[in-house]
MARZA-448687 format. One line per field, with one value per residue: residue number from 1; residue in three letters; x, y, z of N, C-alpha, C in turn. Coordinates in nm, 4 decimals. Atoms other than C-alpha are relative to their C-alpha. Example, Ala and Ser with C-alpha at 12.3 -4.5 7.8 and 13.67 -1.06 7.14 Angstrom:
// residues 2
i	(1;2)
aa	(ALA;SER)
n.xx	(0.0890;-0.0820)
n.yy	(-0.1190;-0.1190)
n.zz	(0.0000;-0.0060)
ca.xx	(1.2300;1.3670)
ca.yy	(-0.4500;-0.1060)
ca.zz	(0.7800;0.7140)
c.xx	(0.0900;-0.0770)
c.yy	(0.1200;0.1090)
c.zz	(0.0000;0.0730)
// end
This chain:
// residues 194
i	(1;2;3;4;5;6;7;8;9;10;11;12;13;14;15;16;17;18;19;20;21;22;23;24;25;26;27;28;29;30;31;32;33;34;35;36;37;38;39;40;41;42;43;44;45;46;47;48;49;50;51;52;53;54;55;56;57;58;59;60;61;62;63;64;65;66;67;68;69;70;71;72;73;74;75;76;77;78;79;80;81;82;83;84;85;86;87;88;89;90;91;92;93;94;95;96;97;98;99;100;101;102;103;104;105;106;107;108;109;110;111;112;113;114;115;116;117;118;119;120;121;122;123;124;125;126;127;128;129;130;131;132;133;134;135;136;137;138;139;140;141;142;143;144;145;146;147;148;149;150;151;152;153;154;155;156;157;158;159;160;161;162;163;164;165;166;167;168;169;170;171;172;173;174;175;176;177;178;179;180;181;182;183;184;185;186;187;188;189;190;191;192;193;194)
aa	(PRO;PHE;ASN;LEU;GLU;ILE;ASP;THR;SER;PHE;VAL;PHE;GLU;LYS;GLU;PRO;VAL;GLY;ALA;LYS;ILE;GLY;LEU;LEU;GLN;SER;GLN;ASP;LEU;ASP;SER;LEU;ASP;SER;HIS;THR;TYR;HIS;LEU;VAL;ASN;GLY;ILE;GLU;ALA;ASN;ASP;ASN;ALA;TYR;PHE;TYR;ILE;SER;LYS;ASP;THR;LEU;PHE;SER;ALA;SER;ILE;TYR;ASP;TYR;LYS;ILE;ARG;GLN;SER;TYR;THR;ILE;ARG;VAL;GLU;ALA;ARG;ASP;GLU;VAL;GLY;SER;ARG;THR;GLN;LYS;ALA;ILE;ALA;ILE;GLU;VAL;ARG;ASN;LYS;GLN;LEU;ALA;PRO;GLU;GLN;LEU;GLU;LEU;ASN;LEU;HIS;ARG;PRO;VAL;TYR;GLU;GLN;THR;ASP;ILE;VAL;GLN;ALA;LEU;GLY;THR;LEU;MET;VAL;SER;ASP;PRO;ASP;GLN;ALA;SER;GLY;HIS;THR;TYR;ALA;LEU;VAL;SER;GLY;GLU;GLY;SER;THR;ASP;ASN;THR;SER;PHE;ARG;ILE;GLU;GLY;ASP;GLN;LEU;TYR;SER;ASN;ILE;VAL;PHE;VAL;TYR;ASP;ILE;GLN;GLU;GLN;TYR;THR;ILE;ARG;VAL;LYS;VAL;THR;ASP;GLU;ASP;GLY;LEU;PHE;LEU;GLU;LYS;SER;ILE;ILE;ILE;ASN)
n.xx	(-0.0964;-0.1350;-0.1158;-0.0308;-0.0764;0.0204;0.0325;-0.0999;-0.0411;-0.0699;0.0136;-0.1332;-0.0142;-0.0178;0.1741;0.0542;0.1031;0.1047;-0.0844;0.0632;-0.0553;0.0542;0.1229;-0.0713;0.1069;0.0330;0.0474;0.1354;0.1174;0.0500;-0.0607;0.0691;-0.0666;-0.0608;-0.1745;-0.0553;-0.1538;-0.0777;-0.1641;-0.0261;-0.1533;-0.0004;-0.0908;-0.0014;0.1608;-0.0627;-0.0126;0.2076;0.0604;-0.0982;0.1232;0.1590;0.0596;0.2037;0.1605;-0.0030;-0.1013;-0.1152;-0.1034;-0.1252;-0.0621;-0.1686;-0.0582;-0.0516;-0.0902;-0.0598;-0.1340;0.0057;0.0157;0.0489;0.1282;0.1245;0.1067;0.1738;0.1084;0.1789;0.0537;0.1450;0.1005;0.1870;0.1107;0.0874;-0.0728;-0.1077;-0.1069;-0.1487;-0.1282;-0.0934;-0.1199;-0.0016;-0.0512;-0.0572;-0.0986;-0.0030;-0.0865;-0.0314;0.0214;-0.1324;0.0066;-0.0017;-0.0838;0.0806;0.0273;-0.0987;-0.0209;-0.1415;-0.1365;-0.1423;-0.0732;0.0028;0.1127;-0.0588;0.0267;0.0402;-0.0435;-0.0593;-0.0436;0.0900;-0.0885;-0.0016;0.1273;0.0949;0.0484;0.0687;0.1319;0.0432;0.1643;0.0442;0.1069;0.0145;0.0306;-0.1647;0.0008;-0.1357;-0.0068;0.0934;-0.0394;0.1120;0.0354;0.0743;0.1124;0.1418;0.0930;0.0439;-0.1638;-0.1072;-0.0097;-0.1697;-0.0312;-0.1164;-0.0753;-0.0868;0.0135;-0.0297;-0.1287;0.0077;0.0400;-0.0544;0.0569;-0.0637;0.0493;0.0386;0.0343;-0.1243;0.1121;0.0066;0.0899;-0.0070;0.0357;0.1266;-0.0052;0.0140;0.0835;0.0492;-0.0023;0.1009;-0.1226;0.0634;-0.0689;0.0568;-0.0842;-0.0689;0.1264;0.1163;0.1079;-0.0801;0.0568;0.0095;-0.0177;-0.0234;-0.1217;-0.0431;-0.1401;-0.0050)
n.yy	(-0.1012;0.1141;-0.1268;-0.2090;-0.0417;-0.1695;-0.0552;-0.0651;0.0688;-0.0282;-0.0922;-0.0309;-0.0275;-0.1426;-0.0262;0.0210;0.0915;-0.0973;-0.0491;0.1563;0.0612;0.0738;0.0622;0.1508;0.0596;0.1617;0.1202;0.0734;0.1141;-0.0182;-0.2342;-0.1534;0.0142;-0.1402;-0.0101;-0.0650;0.0561;-0.0301;0.0085;0.0862;0.0424;0.1086;0.0107;-0.0745;-0.0875;-0.0847;-0.1856;0.0057;-0.1157;-0.0970;-0.0204;0.0448;0.0125;-0.0162;0.0823;0.1183;-0.0177;0.0803;-0.1333;0.0372;-0.0797;-0.0418;-0.1538;0.0689;-0.0226;0.0527;0.0128;0.1533;0.0931;0.0169;0.1153;0.0261;0.1382;0.0435;0.0967;-0.0457;0.1501;-0.1123;0.0956;-0.0577;-0.0861;0.0865;0.0950;0.0697;-0.0916;0.0746;-0.0583;-0.0258;-0.0361;-0.1329;-0.0681;-0.1723;-0.0565;-0.1934;-0.0791;-0.1096;-0.1856;-0.1191;-0.0883;-0.1265;-0.0965;-0.0969;-0.1476;0.0456;-0.1218;-0.0921;-0.0290;-0.0511;-0.0206;-0.1848;-0.1233;-0.0366;-0.1044;-0.0329;0.1014;0.1454;0.1351;0.0907;0.1108;0.0312;0.0339;-0.0291;0.0754;0.1530;0.0387;0.1383;0.0749;0.1233;0.0810;0.0360;0.1212;-0.0351;0.0866;-0.0712;0.0662;-0.0772;-0.0215;-0.1143;-0.1446;-0.0234;0.0526;-0.1339;0.0356;-0.1066;-0.0300;0.0350;-0.1538;-0.0306;0.0873;-0.0146;-0.0497;0.1077;0.1958;0.0849;0.1051;0.1309;-0.0257;-0.1467;-0.1357;-0.1075;-0.1457;0.0133;-0.1150;-0.0395;-0.0672;-0.1377;0.0285;-0.0760;0.0647;0.0895;0.0277;0.1036;0.1141;0.0949;0.0532;0.1500;0.0993;0.0688;0.1259;0.1797;0.0966;0.1824;0.1252;-0.0786;-0.1567;-0.1743;-0.0960;-0.1382;-0.0573;-0.0944;0.0164;-0.1365;-0.0291;-0.1819)
n.zz	(0.0444;0.0344;0.0152;-0.0391;0.0113;-0.0824;0.1475;-0.0954;-0.1134;-0.0969;-0.0418;0.0228;-0.1305;-0.0796;-0.0105;-0.1682;-0.0383;0.0907;0.1717;0.0333;0.0294;0.1147;0.0082;-0.0299;0.1115;0.0084;0.0948;-0.0485;0.1518;0.0045;0.0115;-0.0314;-0.1341;-0.0557;-0.0796;-0.0949;0.0317;-0.1596;-0.0129;-0.0394;-0.0967;0.0631;0.0914;0.0529;-0.0042;-0.1017;0.0140;0.0463;-0.0712;0.0989;0.0549;-0.0446;0.0687;-0.0210;0.1092;0.0765;0.0275;-0.0971;-0.0248;-0.0611;-0.1848;-0.0598;0.1885;-0.0085;0.0330;0.0855;-0.0383;-0.0723;0.0413;0.1855;-0.0101;-0.1116;0.0579;-0.1232;0.0445;0.0157;0.0619;0.1149;0.0779;0.0662;-0.0929;-0.0682;-0.1305;-0.0250;0.0114;0.0328;-0.0430;0.0216;0.0383;0.0694;-0.0635;-0.0023;0.0087;0.0135;0.1645;-0.0663;0.0533;-0.0099;-0.0874;0.1305;-0.1123;-0.0499;-0.0020;0.0986;-0.0565;0.0066;-0.1296;0.0535;-0.0310;-0.0665;0.0373;0.1348;0.0755;0.1527;0.0857;-0.0496;0.0708;0.1157;0.0063;-0.1346;-0.0581;-0.1420;-0.0769;0.0658;0.0372;-0.1184;-0.0165;-0.1369;0.1230;-0.0861;-0.0052;-0.0238;0.1967;0.0657;0.1287;0.0463;0.1064;-0.0149;0.1394;0.0405;0.0629;0.0482;-0.1533;-0.1165;-0.1034;0.0577;0.1286;0.0320;0.0485;0.1433;-0.0680;-0.0447;0.0071;-0.0824;0.0520;-0.0675;-0.1421;0.0394;0.1304;0.0587;0.1145;0.1457;-0.0354;-0.0893;-0.0481;-0.0444;-0.0898;0.0319;0.0831;-0.0271;-0.1700;-0.0880;0.0835;-0.0585;0.1056;-0.0802;-0.0172;-0.0090;-0.0747;-0.0196;-0.0068;0.0687;-0.0099;0.0501;-0.0932;0.0323;-0.0614;0.0451;-0.1723;0.0684;-0.0520;0.0360;-0.0161;-0.0635)
ca.xx	(-2.3669;-2.0218;-1.8144;-1.7053;-1.5265;-1.4444;-1.4849;-1.1369;-0.8774;-0.5989;-0.5976;-0.3574;-0.2038;-0.2229;-0.6439;-0.8669;-1.0541;-1.3610;-1.1607;-1.3988;-1.2218;-1.4196;-1.7566;-1.7785;-1.9994;-2.1153;-2.2032;-2.5504;-2.7060;-2.9782;-2.9675;-3.2220;-3.0782;-2.9617;-2.5961;-2.5284;-2.1355;-1.9394;-1.5643;-1.5318;-1.2362;-1.1108;-0.7919;-0.6284;-0.8737;-0.5429;-0.6077;-1.0173;-0.9601;-0.7896;-1.1353;-1.5243;-1.7923;-2.1736;-2.4293;-2.2266;-1.8991;-1.5384;-1.4023;-1.0669;-1.0504;-0.6616;-0.4805;-0.2816;0.1402;0.3182;0.6658;0.5383;0.3653;0.2152;-0.0504;-0.3746;-0.5667;-0.9389;-1.2105;-1.5317;-1.8434;-2.1252;-2.4673;-2.8076;-3.1306;-3.1808;-2.8766;-2.6276;-2.2875;-1.9304;-1.5541;-1.3320;-0.9622;-0.9190;-0.6013;-0.5609;-0.3014;-0.1690;-0.0142;0.2455;0.1080;0.2845;0.2745;0.2982;0.6032;0.4815;0.7072;0.9379;1.1613;1.4665;1.7984;2.0205;2.3087;2.3559;2.1794;2.1330;2.2396;2.1954;2.4796;2.5518;2.7357;2.5150;2.7936;2.7407;2.4261;2.1695;2.0571;1.9642;1.6129;1.4790;1.1674;1.0281;0.8957;0.7024;0.7550;1.1876;1.1708;1.5191;1.5381;1.3278;1.3553;1.2572;1.1460;1.0285;0.6620;0.3808;0.1116;-0.0138;0.4114;0.5838;0.5699;0.9884;1.0478;1.2601;1.4793;1.6314;1.6858;1.7425;2.0507;1.9647;1.8778;2.0404;1.8587;2.0447;2.0110;1.9537;2.0199;2.2248;1.9791;1.9675;1.8039;1.7081;1.5334;1.3279;1.3090;1.1946;1.1124;0.8904;0.9210;0.7269;0.9117;0.7559;0.9208;0.8007;0.9729;1.0522;0.6806;0.5566;0.3783;0.4453;0.4426;0.3639;0.5227;0.5482;0.8876;0.9920;1.3293;1.4137)
ca.yy	(-3.0073;-3.2002;-2.8549;-2.5216;-2.2874;-1.9348;-1.6970;-1.4967;-1.6618;-1.3640;-1.0802;-0.7711;-0.6809;-0.3348;-0.3909;-0.2985;-0.4907;-0.5427;-0.5901;-0.8251;-1.1398;-1.3424;-1.5283;-1.8968;-2.0771;-2.4704;-2.7330;-2.9380;-3.2012;-3.0201;-2.6116;-2.5043;-2.6173;-2.2626;-2.2609;-2.1090;-2.0937;-2.1156;-2.1542;-2.4966;-2.6574;-2.9206;-3.0132;-2.7437;-2.4514;-2.2659;-1.8961;-1.9613;-1.6305;-1.4442;-1.4059;-1.4541;-1.5430;-1.3286;-1.5205;-1.6419;-1.4070;-1.4446;-1.1152;-1.0389;-1.0081;-0.8991;-0.6233;-0.8737;-0.8428;-0.9608;-0.9271;-1.1368;-1.4044;-1.4750;-1.7525;-1.8091;-2.2027;-2.2012;-2.4328;-2.3923;-2.6038;-2.5172;-2.6568;-2.6990;-2.6341;-3.0064;-3.0684;-3.2196;-3.0454;-3.0711;-2.9382;-2.8283;-2.6618;-2.2819;-2.1154;-1.6976;-1.5904;-1.2200;-0.9761;-0.7410;-0.3928;-0.1425;0.1499;0.5357;0.7475;0.9478;1.2778;1.4192;1.7739;1.9489;1.9178;2.1971;2.2314;2.5926;2.9355;2.9815;3.2980;3.4793;3.3232;3.0235;2.7824;2.6210;2.3135;2.2726;2.0417;2.2563;2.0158;1.6323;1.5264;1.2779;1.0836;0.8718;0.5950;0.3450;0.0348;0.1634;0.0491;0.1614;0.2115;0.5703;0.7438;1.1341;1.3979;1.6482;1.6689;1.9449;2.0113;2.2896;2.4394;2.3347;2.7220;2.7229;2.3698;2.4716;2.6462;2.3227;1.9204;1.6362;1.4221;1.1023;1.2596;1.6094;1.9221;2.1398;2.4837;2.5115;2.8998;3.1394;3.3278;3.7236;3.7597;4.1441;3.9184;3.6629;3.5814;3.2557;2.9443;2.6883;2.3855;2.0205;1.7012;1.3224;1.0506;0.6582;0.4350;0.0211;-0.1367;0.2226;0.4223;0.7812;1.0827;1.4659;1.7432;2.1157;2.2635;2.6155;2.7374;3.1032)
ca.zz	(0.1794;0.0197;-0.0298;0.0897;-0.0988;-0.0215;-0.3631;-0.1635;0.0039;0.1310;0.2812;0.2616;0.5974;0.7653;0.6834;1.0054;1.2325;0.9876;0.6407;0.4390;0.3144;0.0873;0.0314;0.1476;-0.1120;-0.0591;-0.3207;-0.2658;-0.4179;-0.3398;-0.4694;-0.3319;-0.0090;0.2035;0.4325;0.7023;0.7800;1.1365;1.2198;1.3955;1.6382;1.4778;1.2345;1.1033;1.3008;1.5172;1.3487;1.3900;1.6722;1.3805;1.2037;1.2053;1.0004;0.9531;0.7334;0.4610;0.4720;0.6189;0.7601;0.9702;1.3857;1.4011;1.1199;1.0325;0.9367;0.6790;0.7805;1.1021;0.9738;0.5527;0.6384;0.8698;0.8762;0.9689;0.9778;0.8286;0.8895;0.6370;0.7157;0.5106;0.7086;0.7544;0.9802;0.7263;0.7042;0.5914;0.7066;0.5774;0.5780;0.4570;0.4166;0.4443;0.3131;0.3657;0.1074;0.1570;0.1445;-0.0456;0.0675;-0.1829;-0.0259;0.2080;0.2335;-0.0121;0.1328;0.0049;0.2207;0.0568;0.1068;0.1682;0.1110;-0.2084;-0.4041;-0.6969;-0.9291;-0.8128;-0.9913;-1.2332;-1.2183;-0.7901;-0.6572;-0.4370;-0.3007;-0.2224;-0.2707;0.0874;0.1215;0.3728;0.2365;0.4798;0.2630;0.3614;-0.0685;-0.1892;-0.5453;-0.5350;-0.8564;-0.8606;-1.2113;-1.2735;-1.3260;-1.4624;-1.1901;-0.9262;-0.8404;-1.1135;-1.2893;-1.2617;-1.3791;-1.6660;-1.4415;-1.2923;-1.3418;-1.1528;-1.1636;-0.9287;-0.5902;-0.6670;-0.7487;-0.9774;-1.1697;-1.5079;-1.4601;-1.3199;-1.0058;-1.0142;-0.7048;-0.8637;-1.1182;-0.9306;-0.5149;-0.5020;-0.7249;-0.7417;-0.8868;-0.8585;-0.8072;-0.8233;-0.6189;-0.7149;-0.5797;-0.6511;-0.6708;-0.8751;-0.6150;-0.6211;-0.4664;-0.5901;-0.3661;-0.4976;-0.3461;-0.2820;-0.3265;-0.1368)
c.xx	(0.1255;0.1190;-0.0180;0.1177;0.0077;0.0322;0.1941;0.0794;0.1849;-0.0808;0.0588;0.0652;-0.0629;-0.2048;-0.0719;-0.0168;-0.1085;0.0385;-0.1468;0.0796;-0.0185;-0.1475;-0.0093;-0.1331;-0.0028;-0.1112;-0.1221;-0.0151;-0.1529;-0.0005;-0.0765;0.0252;0.0360;0.1200;-0.0075;0.1753;0.0511;0.1717;-0.0275;0.1003;0.0189;0.1613;-0.0025;-0.1233;0.0784;-0.0792;-0.1250;-0.0339;0.0679;-0.1040;-0.1832;-0.0420;-0.1582;0.0086;0.1456;0.2120;0.0940;0.1112;0.1191;-0.0524;0.0876;0.0338;0.0661;0.1875;0.0386;0.1363;0.0059;-0.0652;-0.0560;-0.1043;-0.0878;-0.0105;-0.0732;-0.0016;-0.0996;-0.0839;-0.0411;-0.1108;-0.1204;-0.0943;-0.0584;0.1258;0.1227;0.1128;0.1329;0.1024;0.0319;0.1546;-0.0067;0.1037;0.0011;0.0748;-0.0196;0.1370;0.0108;-0.1128;0.0529;-0.0723;0.0913;0.1364;-0.0855;0.0372;0.1247;0.1535;0.1331;0.0623;0.0702;0.1371;0.0844;-0.0788;0.1043;-0.0104;0.0431;0.2029;0.1258;0.0135;-0.1070;0.0578;-0.0229;-0.1722;-0.0859;-0.0243;-0.0554;-0.1482;0.0141;-0.1395;-0.0121;-0.1175;-0.0483;0.0321;0.2295;0.0354;0.1509;-0.0254;-0.0912;0.0728;-0.0891;0.0629;-0.0627;-0.1420;-0.0626;-0.1108;0.0164;0.1581;0.0567;0.0091;0.1847;0.0842;0.1002;0.0668;0.1577;-0.0219;0.0861;0.0899;-0.0249;-0.1054;0.0286;-0.0854;0.1625;0.0022;0.0630;0.0870;0.0958;-0.1204;0.0963;-0.1470;-0.0680;-0.1946;-0.1586;0.1104;-0.0408;-0.0542;-0.1011;0.0294;-0.1272;0.0637;-0.1467;0.1006;-0.0935;0.0924;-0.0137;-0.1671;-0.0981;-0.0471;0.1064;-0.0686;0.0471;0.0373;0.0212;0.1070;0.0184;0.1341;0.0258;0.1740)
c.yy	(-0.1410;0.0438;0.1152;0.0425;0.1291;0.0563;0.0749;-0.0314;0.0518;0.1573;0.1127;0.0858;0.1547;0.0203;-0.0042;-0.0850;-0.0017;-0.0243;-0.1774;-0.1279;-0.0701;-0.0711;-0.1404;-0.0654;-0.1756;-0.0863;-0.0822;-0.0504;0.0519;0.1480;0.0205;0.0338;0.1954;-0.0655;0.1012;-0.0602;0.0050;-0.0484;-0.1145;-0.0308;-0.1119;-0.0062;0.1386;0.1463;0.0159;0.0656;0.0195;0.1512;0.0939;0.0213;-0.0311;-0.0048;0.0911;0.0114;-0.0968;0.0955;0.0270;0.1653;-0.0037;0.0499;0.0396;0.0701;-0.1408;0.0660;-0.0796;-0.0434;-0.1073;-0.1255;0.0388;-0.0539;-0.0229;-0.1742;-0.0058;-0.0770;0.0334;-0.0954;0.1052;-0.1219;0.0517;-0.0010;-0.1428;-0.0570;-0.0459;0.1179;-0.0782;0.1756;0.0667;0.1047;0.1650;0.0360;0.1288;0.0218;0.1055;-0.0169;0.1045;0.1517;0.1071;0.1295;0.1506;0.0423;0.0879;0.1469;0.0348;0.1615;-0.0383;0.0369;0.0444;0.0047;0.0973;0.0223;-0.0345;0.1216;0.0652;0.0218;-0.0586;-0.0611;-0.0824;-0.1579;-0.0645;-0.0379;0.1789;-0.0263;-0.1677;-0.0233;-0.1139;-0.0272;-0.0919;-0.0261;-0.1252;-0.1404;-0.0605;-0.0840;0.0767;0.0547;0.1424;0.1028;0.1631;0.0835;0.1114;0.0333;0.1606;-0.0212;0.1146;0.0016;-0.0310;0.1469;0.0090;-0.1598;-0.0130;0.0283;-0.1200;-0.1710;-0.0202;-0.0886;-0.1299;0.0737;0.1259;0.0712;0.0807;0.1041;0.0489;0.1840;0.0402;0.1593;0.1553;0.0416;0.1465;0.0116;-0.0535;-0.1010;-0.1856;-0.0988;-0.1141;-0.1129;-0.1623;-0.1396;-0.1331;-0.0564;-0.0795;-0.0710;-0.1693;-0.0240;0.1138;0.1041;0.0624;0.0777;0.1463;0.1313;0.1502;0.0645;0.1366;0.0483;0.1930;0.0661)
c.zz	(-0.0221;-0.0195;0.0261;-0.1138;0.0525;-0.1662;0.0201;0.0885;0.0789;0.0197;-0.0111;0.1647;-0.0078;-0.0223;0.1247;0.0495;-0.0748;-0.1024;-0.0170;-0.1003;-0.0852;0.0615;-0.0336;-0.0958;0.0435;-0.1407;0.0368;-0.0682;-0.0069;-0.0169;-0.0010;0.1672;0.0949;0.1200;0.0336;0.0448;0.1360;0.0160;0.1657;0.0790;-0.1279;-0.0472;-0.0489;0.0060;0.1608;0.0039;-0.0195;0.0856;-0.1245;-0.0894;0.0328;-0.1230;0.0634;-0.0873;-0.1044;-0.0205;0.0840;0.0648;0.1194;0.1643;0.0392;-0.0924;0.0760;-0.0806;-0.0020;0.0381;0.1196;-0.0174;-0.1650;-0.0015;0.1358;-0.0640;0.0396;-0.0231;0.0329;-0.0261;-0.0912;0.0236;-0.0616;0.1054;-0.0005;0.0493;-0.0779;-0.0651;-0.0402;0.1149;-0.0585;0.0348;-0.0197;0.0217;-0.0673;-0.0145;0.0236;-0.0849;0.0876;-0.0795;-0.0997;0.0223;-0.1192;0.1330;0.0222;0.0767;-0.0893;0.0628;-0.0649;0.0924;-0.0711;0.0620;0.0194;-0.0535;-0.1742;-0.0450;-0.1306;-0.0191;0.0519;-0.0666;-0.0270;0.0419;0.1973;0.0286;0.0836;0.0634;0.0333;0.0667;0.1010;-0.0099;0.0908;-0.0748;0.1154;-0.0063;0.0609;-0.1531;-0.0111;-0.1547;-0.0543;-0.1016;0.0085;-0.1466;0.0546;-0.0301;-0.0099;0.0891;0.0182;0.0441;-0.0949;-0.0776;-0.0226;-0.0403;-0.0841;0.0556;0.0975;-0.0207;0.1209;-0.0486;0.0894;0.1146;0.0058;-0.1036;-0.0841;-0.0859;-0.1139;-0.0270;0.1221;0.0779;-0.0026;0.1335;-0.0373;-0.0757;0.0735;0.1457;0.0146;-0.1278;0.0350;-0.1027;0.0965;-0.0638;0.0317;-0.0024;-0.0513;0.0264;-0.0920;-0.0476;-0.1265;0.0830;0.0197;0.1332;-0.0692;0.0894;-0.0654;0.1371;-0.0287;0.0184;0.0191;-0.0656)
// end
């Protein structure tokens, strides 16, 4: 073989050990030769311990964290059936894995009483996002639990009533809220208001 390549040279952070990274391929003047691949010592082989090769595929041997490190370099050797070999340093990029918001809650400013003024906010929508992303947007959406969406509105992260509540008519309201982060990832949740 006179050259070797990998079809994918990146891995997403937080993938489990054993995640497939890429397929190793060799160029050889004898197109019928089969090849074996090995991590080898040498120049730019400092990160070999973070990876392993099975047959012709590179796998993760660690869980990577984008915030700590964004790239690794390994040295791979390809050997053909007659013992000819070639080596190459390969850079593996760690990419940031964006995660969707995980929790959405309504923090009421006070108990909701009948005849509540519709000008004042009822509560603040609060989100838990593992990316610690900012710029969340909130919207009332249709779906399971959206029965009373028309009775409410959202401005920023504040929930307002569009109606004056009358306890004798209805005691409980259900809305469905969608929170979207700056990467376009989202969470939808039904919220009950008593």
